[in-house]
C-alpha positions in Angstrom: 0.0 0.0 0.0 1.3 3.4 -0.8 0.5 6.5 1.2 -1.2 8.2 -1.7 -3.6 5.3 -2.3 -7.2 6.1 -1.6 -9.5 3.4 -0.1 -13.2 2.9 0.1 -14.9 1.6 3.2 -13.8 1.8 6.9 -10.3 2.9 7.9 -8.4 0.7 10.4 -9.4 2.7 13.4 -11.6 5.5 14.7 -10.2 9.1 14.6 -9.2 11.8 12.1 -8.3 10.7 8.6 -7.6 12.5 5.3 -10.9 11.5 3.8 -12.7 13.0 0.8 -15.2 12.3 -1.9 -12.9 14.2 -4.3 -9.6 12.6 -3.0 -8.4 16.0 -1.6 -5.5 15.4 0.7 -6.2 18.6 2.7 -9.8 17.5 3.7 -10.1 15.7 7.0 -13.0 13.8 8.5 -13.7 12.1 11.8 -14.4 8.4 11.5 -16.5 7.3 14.5 -16.3 3.6 13.7 -19.5 3.6 11.6 -19.9 7.0 9.9 -17.8 9.9 8.5 -18.3 13.4 9.8 -18.6 16.6 7.8 -15.3 17.6 6.3 -12.9 20.1 7.9 -9.6 21.8 6.8 -6.6 22.9 8.7 -7.6 26.6 8.2 -11.0 26.0 9.9 -11.6 27.5 13.4 -11.4 25.1 16.3 -15.0 25.7 17.2 -16.1 24.8 13.6 -13.9 21.7 13.7 -15.5 20.5 17.0 -19.0 21.2 15.5 -18.4 19.5 12.2 -16.8 16.4 13.9 -20.2 15.8 15.6 -22.1 16.1 12.3 -22.7 12.9 10.4 -22.3 13.3 6.6 -25.3 12.5 4.4 -25.8 8.9 3.5 -25.2 9.3 -0.2 -22.0 11.2 0.5 -20.8 8.4 2.9 -20.7 6.0 -0.1 -18.4 8.3 -2.0 -15.9 9.1 0.7 -12.4 7.5 0.4 -9.6 7.7 2.9 -5.9 7.6 2.7 -3.1 7.0 5.3 -2.3 9.8 7.7 0.7 12.0 6.8 4.1 11.3 8.3 4.0 14.8 9.9 1.1 13.6 12.2 2.1 12.4 15.7 3.0 8.7 15.8 0.3 8.0 18.4 -2.3 9.1 15.8 -1.3 6.4 13.2 -2.6 2.9 13.0 
């Protein structure tokens, strides 16, 4: 598996993942073990990120979302 490879379905663990319907590496979503959240970006305000992480993305969008491995720059404890 390469780091730039995009995958359908569930990632290996709950948490934040680069995840996008358009395969945008700067779009992040929270995976709660069952559903993806609304998307967020690094430039978003913390209050928006907290709010969006609690919002479940629409069902038809869920089917289109793909995820990729977390960047090397993320803390080791965030990687699975």
